N, C-alpha and C positions, 0 to 999 in steps of 0.2 A: 588865790593864785594871781599872778601878775595880769593886768588888763591886756586885752588884745588890741591890736591896731591892724585891721585886715585891709588888704588891698590885693588887686589881681596880680600885682607884681610880686607879691609875697607867696604866691601859690607855687609849691614844689610838690606836684602830685606824686603819690606813691601808690602802687597797686599791690593788694594782697596776692600771694602766690596762689596757684590752683589749690583750693582749700584743703583737699584731702590727700595732699602729698606732704603734709606736715602732721606730726602726731607726737603726743607726749609718751615717753617710754619708761618713766619711773619717778621716784621721789614724790613731791607733793601733788603735782598735777597728774602724774601717772596713777597715784592712789585714788584721786578724786574721779578720774575718768573710768577707772576700773569699777568703782562704786556706782557710777552713773550707768555703766553697761550692765553690771550684774544685778543691781538692786533697784536703782531709781527709776529707770525706764520701764522695766517689766512690772514693778510694783505699781507705778502710776497707771499703766494700761489696765491692770486688774481693778484699780479704783474706778476708772472711767467706764469699764464694762460691767461693774457691779451696780445694777439698777436700784439696789437697796441703799447705795451710797451716792451714786451719781447717775443721772439719766442721760449722760452725754452719748454713749454708744447706742442706747435704746432709741434715742431720737433719730439716729441714722437708720436703724433697722425699721422703725415705723415709717419714716419719710420715704424709704425705698419701697414700701409695700410688703416687705418680708414679714412684718409683725403688725398687729393691731394695737392701738392705744393713742394716748394724747401726748403732746409735747410737755415736757417738764424741765425745770431748771432755767438758768438765765439764758437770754438770747445769744450771748457770746460763747456758749458751750461749744459751738461748731469751731470757733477759732481756737479754743483751748485744745481741741483734738488735733487741729492742724499743727499747732505748736509742738504737741507731743510727737506727731508724725515727723516734723522737721528734726527734732532731737534724735529720734530713732534712725532717721536717714543719715544724719551727720555721722553718727557712730558707725553705721554700716559702711560708710565710705572709708573710714579709717581702719576698721576691723571687720573684714568680710565675714559674713555669717549666713550660710545658705538657708537655715531655718528661719532666721529673722527676715531675710529678704523675701521668702515665700509668704510669711505672715503679712508683711507690708503690701505685697502684691494683692492679697485678698482684701485688705482694708481699702486699698485704692479702688479696687473693683466695686466695693459697696458705695464709696463716695461718688463714683461715676454713675451709679444707678440713681442717685438722688439728684444729680445736676440736671437742670432743665435743658431742653434743646438749644435755647439761646445763651446758655452759659451761666444763668442765674442759679444760685444754690443757697438755700437757707432752710434748715429743717423746720424751724418754727412756722415758716410760710407754707411749706409743702404739706405739713400736717394740718395746719389751721384751715387751709383752703378747702379741705374736704367738708368742713362744717359751714364754711362761709365762702361760697363761690364768687362773691364780689371782692374778695381780698386781693390786693394788688401788691406787687413788689415795691419797696421803697415808699410805702404809704406814710411811714414815719421816718422823716429824714434824720432823726436823732436816734434811730435804732442802730443795732450793731451789724447790719447786713454787710456793709462795705468793709467794715473792720474785719469780719470773717473772711471776705474774699481776698483781702490783702494778705492775710496769713496763709491762705491756700496758695496764692501765687509764690510766696517765698518758699513754702514747703516744697512746691513743685520744682523750683530751681535747685534747692539743696538735694532733693532726691535724684534729680537728673545728673548733677555733678558727681554724686556718690555712686550711682549705679549705671549711668549711661542710658537708662530707660526714660522714655518720654511720656509714660502713662500719666503720672501725676502732673508733670509739666504741662501736658496738653489740657488738663482740667483747669490749671491756672491761666493758660492762654485763653481758653474759652470764657473764663470769668472776666478777664481783662477786656475781651471783645464785647461782652455784655455791657461793661461800664462805658466803653468807647461809643457804642451805639446809643445807650441810654442818655448820656450827657450831651450827645450831639442832638438828640431829638428833644429832650426836655430842658436842657440848658439850666440845670439846677445849680445855683451858686453854692448853697450849703450842701456839702457832699456827704459828710458822715462825722461821727465822733471817733476818737482814738484812731487817727487816719493811718493805719498800717498799710493801706493800699498805696500810699505814696512810695514807701520803701519797696513794696511788692512790685510796682511797675518798673522801678529802677532795676530791681533784681531780674525781672523778665527781660529787660533790654540787655543786661549783661550776659544773661544765659543764652539768648537767641540772636542778639545783634539786630533785632527788629526795632527801628527807630519810631515805629508807631507808639510804642509804650512810653518813650521819652516825650513825644509830642502830647500824649494824653496827660502825663504827669504835669507838664508845663501848663496845659490848659486848666487842669483842676486847681493848681496853685494860683494861677492868675485870677481864676473865678472867685477866689476867696475875697478879693477886694470889693466884690459887689454883693456880699451877703446882706440881705435886708434884716433889720432887727436882730443882729447877732448878739452874742453874749461873751463876756470875758471868760466864762467857764470853758467856752469852746474856742477861745482865741480868735473870734471873728466879729467882735463888737466894733473894732476899728480895722481899717484895711491892713493887710499883712505888711505892705511896704512901709507903713507908719510905725510899726511895732519896734520898741526899743527896750521894753521891760518884759520879763518872763512872768506870766500871770496864769491864773485859772488852773484847771485840772492838769496835774503834773505829767501824767502819761500822755494825754492829748498834746500837750505842748512839746514834749521832747520828741514824740513821733513826728509832729508837724515839722520841727526844725531839722530833724534827720532827713525828711523828704526834701526840704528846701536845699540842704547841703548836697543831696544827691543831684539835684538839678544844677546847682552851681558847678559841681564836679564834672558832670557830663555835658552841660551846655554852656558853661562859662557865664551864667547869668549874674553879672557883676552888680545889677541893680538890687540884688538881695544881700550884698555884702554889709551894708549898714544895719540891716535887720539882724543878721547872724552875729555881728560884732556887738551890737547893743544887748541882745538877749543873753548871749554867752557871758558877757561881762557882768550883767545883772545877776545871773545865776551864781557864778563863781565868786563874785565880790560881795553879795548881800543876802543870798537866799539858799545857800548850800551848807549842809552840815559837814563837819570835819571828816566824816566817814564817806563823803560823796553822795549820801542820801539827799533827796529833795522832795518837796511836796509836804510841807510841815503840818498842814491843817487838814482835819477831816471836813470841817465846814468853815468857810471864811467869807470875807466880804471883798468885793473887787477893789484892788488898789487904786483903780481909776475913780471909783466912787461916784458920788453925785451930790449936788447941793439939794436936790429934791429927794427927801427921805423915801418916798414911795417908789423911786426908780433905782435905789441902791440894789445892786445885784449880789445874790448869793453865789459863792463858788464852792466847789466840792472836790475833796481829795486834792487840795490845791496848794500852790505857793501862797504864802502870806505876804505881808508888807516887808519892806527891807528890814533885816535883822530880827524878824519874828520867827524865832527858831526854838520853840519849847522842847525840852528834853523828856520829861515824864509823860507829857501828852503828845509827843512828836508822832506824826502819822507815818510818813516815809514809806509809802507803798513800795514793795519790792519791784513791781513793774516800772515804777518811776525811775529807780536806780538803773534798771536795764535800759529804759528809754534814753537816759543820759549816756550810758555806755555806748549804745548804738549810734547816737548822734555824734559823740566825740570820736568814734571810729571813723565816721565819714569826714569829720573835720580834719582828722589826721591824714586821711588819704588825699584830701584836697590841698592842704597847706604844708604837710610834712613836718610840722612843728612838734617836738617831743612833749610839749605841755599837754597836748591832747592825749598822748599815750600815758603820761603820768596820771591824768585824771581818770582815764579808763582803768588803769591798774588800781588806783585808790578805790574807785567805785566797785570794781569787781570783787576785791578782797573784803571790803568793809561794808559795801552797800548791797551787793548781790548775794554773796555766799551765806550771810546770816539767814537767808530765806529758807534754808533747808537744814535739817538736823544731820549729824554725822552719819547716822545709819540710813539716811535717805528716805525716811518714811514719815516725817512730820515737817510742817511748813509754817512760816510766818507770812502773814499778809502785810502787817505793819512792822516798823523797826524803830522803836523809841531808843533814845540814848541813855535812858535811866528807867529803872524798874523798881517798884517797891511792893513786896508781897503784902497782900491784905489791904492794899489801898482801896478804900470804899468806893471812890468814884470810878475805879476801873470796871466795876460791874456794869456801868452804863456806857462804856466805850463799845464801839461797833465790833472790833475784832480783839481776840484774845492777845494778851501779852506773853503767852507761852505758845510754842509751836503746837499745831494741831494735826491729827491724822488726815483730816479733810476740811476744806474751807468751802463754804457754799458758793462764794465768788472765787472760782478756781483759776483765775487768769494768771496769777503769779507763778504757781508751781511749774506748769509746763513751759512758761516763758523762761524761767531759770534753768530748766533742763536743757533747752535748746541753746541758751547762752553758754552753759558749761560745756556742752558737747562740741561747740564750735570755737572754744578758746584756742585750740591749736592753730586755727587759721590766722591768729594774730601773732604767732611766734615771730614771723618775719614778713617783709614786703619787698617788692621790687622798687629800687630807687637808683636813678642815674645809671641804668644798665648793670647795676650790682644788686646787693642784698643788704637790707637793713633789718637788724634784729631788734624786736620790739618788746616781747615778753620773754622772761627768762625761766628756765627750769630744765629738766632732763628731757631731751626731745631728739627727733630725727627729722631732717629737712631734705627733701628731694626736689631738684629742679629739672623736670623733664624737658623744659623748653630750652635748655642749654645744650642741645645736641646730644652728647653722650649721656647726659643725665648727671648733674652734679649731686653729690651726697655729702651732707654735713651732719655731724652729731654734736649735741650739746649736753653737758653734764653739769648739774647744779642742784644744791639742796634748797634753792630759793623757795619760799621767801624767808627761810630761817637763816640762811647764810648767803653772803653776797658774792661768793666766788663762782664764776661762770667759765667753763672750759669748752671751747669750740674746736673740734677736730675736723680738718678737711679730709674727708675720705676719698672724694673724687672731685677735683676742681671743675670738671666739665669743660669749659672753654679754655683753650690754650693761649689765652691772651689776658692782658691785665684788666681787672675790673675791681670796683671798690666794695669793701664790706663796711657797714655802718653799725655802730653799737650805741644804743640809747644810754645816756647817763642820766638816771632819774634825779629829780629835784631833791629827793631825800638823801642821796648819797653824800656822806661826809667828805670822803676822798675817793679817788679811783686810781688804780694802777693797772697797767697793761703789759703783758709779755707776749712775744712771738718766739716760739721754739726755745723758751727758757731765757730769752734776753729782753731787757726792758725796751718798750716801744715808746719813743718820745717824739716821733715825727708826725703824729696824726694831726690832721686838721679837724677843726670843730665847726659844726654847722647845725643850727636849729636844735641844739641839745644832743646831737649825735657826734661821736668820734668816727673819723673816716680814715681807712687805710686802703690805698690802691696799689696793687702789685700783681704780678703773675703768680697766682697761688699754686702751691705744689701739694701733691698727695702726701699726707702725713703732717702738714703744717698744723701747729697747735697755737691758738690764741687764748691766753688766759686773762680774763678781766676780773679784777677784784674791786668790789664796791663795798666800802665800809658802811656799817649800819649803826651809827650812834643812836643812843636813846635821846629823843628830842622832846622837850616840854613846850607845850603851846599855851598861849592865852588867846582870848577872843577879842573882837572889836569892842570898844567901850559901849557901843549902842546895843550890843547883844547882852541885855541886862541879866538874863538868867545865869550866865556863866562869868559874870564879873568876879574877880578874885578867885577864879578856879583855874585849874590846869588840866590838860589832856596830854597823854603820852603816846608817841609813835616810835616804832623801830622799823626801819626799812619802809615798806608800803603799808604796814599793819598799824591800825589804831588799837590801843589796848584799853581794857576796862577792869574795874574791880568788881568781883562777884562775891557775894556773901559766903560762898563755900570756902573761900580762902582766907577768912578772918578767924581770929581766935574765938573760942566759944564765948557767947555773951556779948560780943562786940557788934554794934549796929553800924551798918555801912554809912548811914547818915551822920554819924559822929566821927568819921575818919577824916583827918586832915593830912596834907602833905607839906613838905618844905621844898622850895624851888632849888636849893643848892645841895641836896643830898644825892649820892650816886645810886644808880640802878644797875643791877647785875643780871645779864641774860643767863638763864639756867635752862638746861634741857629737861624735858619731861614729856608727858603724854596725857591726853584726855580721850577717852573712848577708843584707845588704840592708835590714835593719830599722834605721831611725834611732833613736838612743838617747842617753842622757846617761851618760857615764862620770864617776866621781869620781877626781880625780887629787890626789895628795899625796905625802908622804914616809914612807918606812918605814925600819926599821933591821934590817940583816941580821947575825945573830949568826954569827961566824966561828969556825973551829977546833973544831967539835964533831962529829967524824965517828964517835966511839965509839958503838956500838950496844948496849952492855951494858945490862942491865935497871937496874942501879944503878951509879953511878960517883962518884968524889970530886968535890966541887964545886970548880970552877976559877973564876978571875976571867973573866967573860964580856967579849968584845970585840965591838964592832959597827961596821958602816960604813953610812953613809946611802945609800939607794937610792930611785929613783922608784917609786911604787906607783900602780897604776890598778885601781880596783874596777869590777865590772860588776853589773847587776841579777841577782839570784840566779836568776830564772826563765830566764836566757839561758845559764847554764853548760852545758857539754858540747855546745855547738853548733859548736865548733871542734875542733882536734886534742885527743886525750885528755890530761888534765893534772890535777894536784892542785887541790883547791878547798877553801875554808873560809869560812864566814860569820863565825864567831867568831875573833878574832885576839888574841894575847897583847899586853899592855901592857909596854913596855920598863921594866925596873926602874930607878929613879933612885938 
């Protein structure tokens, strides 16, 4: 993506509408949200409650005193449960359900039983203190206590907006009060890992209007500049204000910079502008996959490094060096893609530039959605861009290259569910006293803050088709106001009509087309975005994909899966030509309608030798039909090889 040049003068803030007055009504996202409501959320609750699979729910029961036993599972299991609770709350706000609301009330009651009088809550601590009376909160600054508290705060805000109830919100406020008191008394510079509490505090401020939480967020971020003996893994080896490269653990980094952007957005802290500009440009220009995924390495070495061998630092689930983006071994934790999505959403709100929405869209479809199967019951932790069945080294990799029914580190699945459940909140945002449309699909938008309540409906088969039809059901205000439409960077051309007549008078600003008028009931705006098939190549320093190409159509990255090759053809022997046409063809996988890309490939023959190096022979090829599928759909059929990047046939 093009580099950013940030300044306070370029900030055009936009605010998301009241989140649960927008909802998907059909087509792609309507189908995904229906699956989320009917299958994904209830199925995940069953997993978390099944002590034979996960000890998450059991930990709360034991910590509350309702049951006896020991803590089991990772320390961040509490946060996993809060993320699930956020997803369920978000859906409840869009689709009221009396039984689900009652179920959530009971769950919130149990969480309240576990919380200490001072607001601290951590099931591992509550259970462990019974055996060790000397155990103290935050004994290990690098444990996940504060991470869990942050997700509790955000879940409380979402539940409050969805239901109007303050039960879970109050638990989040008490947790924030505990942090406020603790860091005032102990003044710890190193605050936590995976700092979700930065975003949580900003969410609390927006939900309550209480500036205490912004003040605490500001203090915690400023304190990072004084961390003693910090690590690149935690982004605190050098002061935050000096950071210009994105390094270390990818989830921790993206959560950190999301919190920094929250502070910029709410307090105008312009001293953080060089930080955000530097790390964003480093991510998008040198360390991001074409899918929007990030965090290429399971284990790496700090890019800052050291001349002293013994002080070189290990980094984990991390960014590598510039252009270090392996495909077969690519790590790409699903949570890292979600962290980038959350961060760019805040950058979009702060600066109003469509590039951030473009990156959100790319990451959502190609970085986040692959994390769950079509049936909603299996999950990816990592997301490589190439897979080879039977590859012997895969046995030693930490996580499976196929989706699994349960992952012992269960942070990604509920994180993805809350992200999916809240996609409707990004359909549009307030901008210049008007409305900016950000994500496209079939949806309903209500603006209660416009007096009578404006109502818009959107119809689109997006992402398979670029036609978007917006109908003004009730304009609300009886005065002129602007509507903005994002023109994505992938759009070949765009055409716009108002009530059947071409609209040529729109102004363009930061990637949006703008029309201002007195809107009338029944007005219809039709936006048509062409979706050419685009072939990409990588930077020359990205050595693994030299002389390869990857294909995109609209916001979707495509891949070749072995299921779609002729019998006996090995994916590793398939080559493409840069100048051959590709035909979009309708089809389905697992009941989901989609667009395949069909074209020609070239199968190299007579290369069965598996030696590491061998004499160069004259290659021979035969033409074969090739069909590509959207990357997020791979591994939903029988196990097979897969690759996003495909070699170009030598001429």
